[in-house]
N, C-alpha and C positions, 0 to 999 in steps of 0.2 A: 145504687151506690157504686162511686169510683172506688178501685181496688186498685194496687199497685203491688206487683210480684216482682221479686228479685231473687236470683238466681246470682250468690257471691261465690265466685269461682276463684280457686288459688291454684296455680300451676308451681309445685318447686321446681328448679333448674339449678343442678351441680356440673357444674366446670370442673375437668382435671388434665392439667396438663403437665408434661415436663418439662423442665428449662436444666437441657445438658450442657456441662462445659468440658471441654475435651482439645484435642489437635489430632490433627491427620484426618479431618473428616472424610476427604474424598479420595484416602488411600484404600483403596481394594481389600487391603491385609485387614482393614477397620471394620468392625460390624455394626457401629452401632447406626448408622442411615437406615442399611436391612433391617434391625430391629426395629426401629422406630417405625417405619413404613410396609412393612411385613410382604403382602403382595400387591402392585399396586402398579398405576400407570403416573407421570408426574410428568407437569409441565414447569420446566425451570425459568427462571427472570432474575437476571444480573444487573444490578447495578456498572455501569460504564467507568464508572470511579475506579470501581474494583478490580474490573476488567484491564484498565492501566496501568495495575498494579501488579496482578496475576493474569498474563497474559495467557499462559499457559493452562488455567483455570475449564476452560469449557473443554481441552480434551484430555483433564482429569476425571471431570463429570460423566464421559464418555467411558472412559475406562473403567470406571468406577460400575457404571451399568452394565455392562461389558459383561463384568465378570460377575453379574448378580442376574442370573436370567430369573428371576423373581420382580424383577423388577424395569417397567419400560418406559423409557424414557421417549416423548411421543412427539416431541421434534427438537432441533438445534437448541441450546440456549435463549431466549429472548431479551434483547440487550433494552434498556432502560434509562434514560440519563440520571445523575445522582444528584444528591443535593437538593433542594428546594424546588429547582428546577422541573422536577415530574411532578412537584402538588401545584405546581401553578398554571399548568395546563390541561386539561379536560382529556386531549387528544392522547394522553400517555394511560389516561384508565381506559378509554376506550380501549386502545390497543391491546392490553394486557386482557379484557372483556373478549375481545375479538378473536386472542388465540385461544381462550377458554373455549368459546364456540367453536371454533375450525378444527380442536382436537380432540372433540367430544368430553374435555373437560367434567363430570359429573362428581353428584356429591359423596361418592367412594373411591374419586382420583385426589390427585395434592397438587396443589399449587406452591413450588419450593421458592421462596425470595432469598437471595444472597444479595444482604447491601447494608446498607446505614440506614439510620431510622428513616430518613425521608422516603427511601423507596420502600421499605419494608410497612410504612406508612400506605403508601399509595396501592403497593400493590395488595393491600390486606384489605383495603377499600373494595377496590375491584371485585376482590374473592369474595368478599363478603355479600355482594351485590349480586354477584352471579347464582343462578339457581337458586336463589333466598340464601346462601353462603355454601361454598366449597373449603374444603379443609386446607388451612393454609400452615407451611413448615415454614419457621422463622428461620433464619442463617444470617443473625447480625454479624457485621464486620468493622464495626468502629467500637470505641470504647464508649459512648451514651448508650449507643442501641444494644448493646450487650449488657449495660447494669441499668437501666430503664427503661427504653420505649419499648423494644423487643419482648421483656417479658410481660408486659401488662395487657389488658384485655381492649386497646383501642386501636382503631383504623382512621387515618383521615385525608381529606388533602384541602387545598387552601381555592377560598370564591368570598368574591366580592371584596377585595383587600384585604382579606381578614382570614387569620393561621387558624386552621384546623376548623373552618366551618362546617363542611363537607364530613360525613363520619359515622362509624357504626361502633356499637360495642361488639366486640366477635373473639372471643377469647380464639391461640392461635390452637391448631392440632398439637404441637410441640416447636421448642425454640433450642436452635444447636449452637452453639457459642464454641468456635474454633478459636483459639488463643493465637495461633499463629496468623490468624488475620489483621490483629492488633500489630506484628513488626513490622509491615510495614506503612504504617499509617504519619501523614506529616506530622509536624509535631502539633499544629493546631488543632487536628482531631485528635489526637492522645493525649493531651491538657484539658481541651475542652470539654470532653467528658466529663472529666474528674469534677466540674460543678454538682453536676446530680449525686455525686457521693458527698459534696461536703453540706449539699442541702438536704437530702434522706439524714444523714448523719446527726445535723444540729436539731430537725425534729424527730427523732426517735431513738440515736444513739449517743449516747455524750462519750462513751468508750470509743466507739468508732470512728468520734471527732479526733479525740487523744493521739488515736491511732494515723490519722490521716497529717495531724500535725506532728507527730514524729516522723513521717514515714515523707513528706512533703516534700523534702531535697532528693528521696532518693525516687520516687515519681514522677519529679519535673524532667530527673537524669536516663529517664526511660530506661527505671529498673524492671524489668517484664514478670520477677516473681511478686512483687510488691502491687504491681499491678493484675495481677491475677488476683491477689483476696481482695484488694480495691474492688474489684467491677460483681465479686464473686457475694461480699458482704451486702454490695448495694442493691445489687439483685434479689438477694435473698430482705432485706429490709421490704423494698418495694413490692416482692410478692406476701409478705406477711401482710402488708398493711392492707393491699387490696383482698385478702382472704380472710382480714380476720377489721377490718374498719368499718364493717360494716354499712357500705354502700358502694359497692364497686362498680358500679353504675352510674354512679352519680346522680344519682334522683336528687340529692339536694342540692343546699347554696355553699356549702364545705368541702375545698378542694385541698386539702394539706398539702399532699404531694404535688401541690405546684406556687410550693412556698418560691418567691423571688419571678414568678412567672408572669404577673401581670403585666410588668414592666418588659420584662424579658421578649413577650411576643410581639411587642409597640416598638421596640429597638430592631428587632428583625426588619418588621416591615418597612420601618422608618430606614434603614441602609439597603432597602432595594433586596434583603435578604445575602447581603457581600457579611453581614455579619451570621455568624454560623449560633445555633440554638444555646451548645454547650458556654460559648462568649456571653451570649447575652445572659445566660440565667447568671454568669457569674456577676455580670453587672447587676443582675434583678435582686440576687442575694445580699448584694453590696446594698444599695439603694435600700431596701428594707429594712437590713440588719441600721444603719446608721439611722434611719428613721427612727426608728425602737431607741438606739440610744437618745437621738435627741429628745425624743417624747419621754424618758424615765423608764421604761418600758426593761430595756435591755441594759447590764451595766456596763460600762466603760470597759472594762476590764475584757469581758466578752467579746465586746466589739472591737477591742486589738487584735482578740486572737481569733478570728474570722477573717479580718482582713487581711492578717499577716498569712493566713493558712493559702487565700486565695492566692495572694501577690507571690509568694515563696512557689508556689506550684506552676508560676508564670505567665496568672490568667488578669485581664485588666480590670478595673472596678469602674471607670469611668471611660466613656466613648466621646465621640462629639454627637453621634444621635441624642445622650442623654439632655440636651440641650443645658440653658443655663437658668439661673434662678429668677430670670424674670420673665418667664416662658406663661403662658395662656391656657390655662386646661381647657378652655371653649375649643383650643386651637388642636386640629387634626392632625397637626405635623408637629405637638407637644409629645414628648411622653406620658404625659399627667393623663390624656385622653385615654391613655391607655386602661383605666380605673373603670370608665364608663363601657369600654367594650368587653371589658373581662367580666363583669357586673352582666352583659346583656348574653356574655356566651353561657353562662353559669342559668344565667337566668333568678329571679325573686332579689335577695338580698344580698347587697355586696359581701363577703366574705372573704377578710384576707387573712392569712396566718401571718403572725410577728415571734420573737424573741424573747422571753421576759427571761432568758436564759438559754445555757446550751444544753439541747435538749426538751427544752421547756419551753412550747408552742403556746400561743395563746390564738384563737380570732378576735377580728376586730372586724365593724360593720362601717367604720368609715377613717377615710386619713385626711391628717389637714394639708392642704396646698399647698401654704405657706410653710410650715417642716418639713415639704417634702423636695420644697424650691431650694430652702437651706440645706438639705440631706444632698443635692444636688451639686451646690460647689463647694459641702465638704471634700465630697467623691474625688472633685477635677483638681482640689488641693493636694487631696491623697497621692492620685496619679502624678500628678506632676512634681512630687516631694519624692517621688520611689525611682532612684536612679535604675537602669537597667542593669539587669543581673544583681543586683545589692541588695544589701537588707531593705524593708521598708520603711520609709519614716512617717508614722502616724501622728495629725495634730488630734489633741483634745477635740471631744464631737462636742462642743459647747453651742447652745442655742442661738448665739448672736453669729449672724454669717458676717 
């Protein structure tokens, strides 16, 4: 007689990691880094864009470690290219892994990555695949990485012409946000990262969206105190979703925190990554909100509020890569083909978060291509009507394009 025997194994795993907000991280008089690492050996990897803005940083790091006998800097900081360049060439992952190997970084030592979100993604992927995972300290240096990408549990690089095709779910050991790094950002990086704050506010917190609305001009004018709060609240909302959203490692088909991202990822690719992630997310949010308004889901007044905030923050809502209302979704050069790429990346049923109001998302499982083409035309008109530095001029989102 045939007998099937089964052992059902359950392995509960709890991840705990702090996200600190500070300044002067590498001042030897400040103990946060020492307190976080304890007695440790550390390999430091730095974004070359950060080095260009902070040429004194390697010396500061060296001085901090020299003043901290319990810490060992195993070699001079390793430099890697910043931005999407580092995620498109597997040689950069291999170089970080080679340094981990050469300097004996084991699972009780640390890799400390200092840079923007792309560098943290790449270094995190290298660390997560060395020895099946060595401890990663993230020191994010941009608005977008401090308020979003660095506080999560994902690491990735690009492959096969697709963003984040290779990656891991591996939480960091700690995240150390130093607000000083924000002061030297280009305007593009200061403003672009705010799109993720708009995104999470629209999904999770209508009051925070109202705060962004009230403070958009101050944020655009580089008010550091306003930015500190925006970064903190955005990070707090992202962390709360990861902890309580029920799917921290994205086993299902719904990813609400990727609101606006199906188009954003495609736009980045179509631009050859000349369009930065935050800039692409702003356009993706505008596209999905315009689609929702044209479909009767999102009240027109709320649609106008969303676009007004994005434009007041200095973020475009339309770019050439968005294409025209005559594009074919079957064409890989069309932004509409990003829908299928997004479905493939998640697996299973297409699931897109749209808004029925500020702070009121709903999942949909299909999007009408004709309505999307109409949304593209509306956004092109909005962008054309918006004078540089002036108040945005918003047409009515009528279904007749």
